[in-house]
C-alpha positions in Angstrom: 18.6 -40.2 30.2 13.9 -40.9 29.9 13.5 -43.8 26.2 12.6 -40.7 24.6 16.2 -39.0 24.6 18.2 -42.1 23.9 18.9 -42.2 20.3 19.3 -45.3 17.8 22.5 -45.3 16.5 21.0 -47.4 13.2 17.4 -46.9 12.5 15.3 -50.1 12.7 15.0 -51.5 9.0 11.2 -52.3 8.4 10.6 -54.7 5.4 9.3 -52.9 2.0 6.9 -55.0 0.1 10.0 -55.0 -3.0 8.5 -55.4 -6.4 9.3 -59.1 -5.9 7.5 -59.7 -3.0 3.7 -58.5 -5.1 4.6 -60.2 -7.7 5.1 -63.9 -5.4 1.7 -62.5 -4.1 0.0 -61.8 -7.3 1.7 -65.2 -7.9 0.0 -66.8 -5.5 -3.6 -65.7 -5.3 -3.7 -67.0 -8.7 -2.2 -70.3 -7.9 -5.0 -70.4 -4.6 -7.6 -69.5 -8.0 -6.5 -71.7 -9.7 -6.0 -74.4 -7.3 -9.6 -74.4 -5.8 -11.0 -74.1 -9.0 -9.6 -77.6 -9.9 -10.7 -79.1 -7.6 -14.1 -77.4 -7.4 -14.4 -78.9 -11.3 -13.7 -82.0 -10.1 -15.5 -82.8 -6.8 -18.8 -81.3 -7.8 -18.4 -80.7 -11.5 -19.1 -77.0 -11.5 -17.0 -73.1 -11.0 -19.4 -72.3 -7.6 -19.1 -75.5 -5.3 -16.4 -77.6 -4.2 -15.6 -80.6 -1.5 -12.8 -79.9 1.3 -10.3 -82.3 0.3 -10.1 -83.1 4.3 -13.6 -83.7 5.8 -15.4 -84.0 2.3 -17.3 -80.7 3.5 -19.3 -79.1 0.7 -18.5 -75.4 0.9 -19.3 -72.9 -1.8 -15.8 -71.6 -3.6 -15.2 -68.6 -1.8 -15.2 -70.6 2.2 -12.3 -72.9 0.2 -8.5 -72.2 0.6 -5.8 -73.3 -0.7 -4.7 -75.7 1.9 -0.8 -77.7 2.0 -0.2 -80.9 2.4 3.8 -80.6 3.7 3.3 -77.5 5.7 4.6 -74.4 5.3 5.3 -72.1 2.8 8.7 -72.5 1.1 9.6 -72.1 -2.2 10.3 -75.8 -2.9 6.5 -76.7 -1.9 4.0 -73.3 -2.4 3.0 -74.0 -6.2 2.6 -77.1 -5.5 -0.1 -78.4 -8.0 0.1 -82.1 -6.3 1.1 -80.8 -2.6 -1.7 -78.0 -2.5 -5.7 -78.8 -2.6 -9.2 -77.3 -1.9 -9.8 -77.3 1.8 -12.3 -75.1 4.3 -11.3 -72.8 5.7 -11.8 -74.6 9.5 -9.7 -77.9 8.7 -7.7 -75.1 7.2 -7.1 -72.9 9.7 -8.2 -74.7 13.0 -7.2 -78.0 12.1 -3.9 -76.7 11.4 -4.5 -78.9 7.6 -7.0 -82.0 8.7 -3.7 -84.1 8.7 -5.1 -87.7 9.6 -8.1 -86.7 6.5 -5.6 -85.2 4.3 -3.4 -88.3 4.2 -6.3 -90.5 3.7 -6.9 -88.4 0.7 -4.0 -88.3 -0.5 -3.6 -91.7 -0.9 -6.7 -91.8 -2.1 -5.7 -89.4 -4.6 -2.2 -90.4 -5.6 -1.9 -93.3 -4.5 -0.4 -95.7 -1.6 3.3 -94.1 -1.1 2.6 -91.2 -2.6 1.8 -89.3 0.8 6.1 -90.0 2.1 7.0 -88.7 -1.9 5.5 -85.6 -1.4 6.6 -85.5 2.2 10.7 -85.3 0.6 9.9 -82.4 -1.7 10.0 -79.4 1.5 14.4 -80.4 1.4 14.6 -79.9 -1.8 16.2 -76.1 -2.7 14.4 -74.1 -5.4 15.1 -70.6 -6.0 12.5 -68.4 -7.5 13.2 -64.9 -10.1 11.7 -62.1 -11.4 11.1 -63.8 -14.3 10.4 -67.4 -13.4 7.3 -65.5 -10.9 6.0 -63.7 -14.0 5.7 -66.7 -16.3 4.2 -68.7 -13.5 1.7 -65.5 -12.7 1.0 -66.0 -17.1 0.9 -69.1 -17.0 -2.3 -69.8 -14.2 -4.1 -67.0 -15.5 -4.3 -68.5 -18.6 -5.7 -71.9 -16.8 -8.1 -70.0 -15.1 -9.4 -68.5 -18.2 -9.6 -72.1 -19.9 -11.3 -73.6 -16.4 -13.6 -70.8 -16.6 -15.2 -71.1 -19.7 
């Protein structure tokens, strides 16, 4: 028997790009833009340049990413504004978050011990409905508009 003559009894199921997944991706795009704008305004008072939270390197807006202090992209931390900050792509990707320096920056921002508070948020279960995501998308688009003007 050749490989080509063997038929699968059950078809291979591919993960579909569901309306829920597309909406969640749209929310992420808006959230990421909001975080980067927020941090650009905080660090340089402009919307075109910002500083990486981990290495403090100045970067153009397009070179910044929304990096998570707490690793993972689970629902409970995905859109958490205290856990996500503007990071250069080098720190976020190559240095896998540059966690040591990120932790120091978190302590400077929020105070001693707050890093542990943020770490605990990964254990809180959170589920989004489509209406939750639609509301988040609307909220972040509005906040982006406010920051740009």
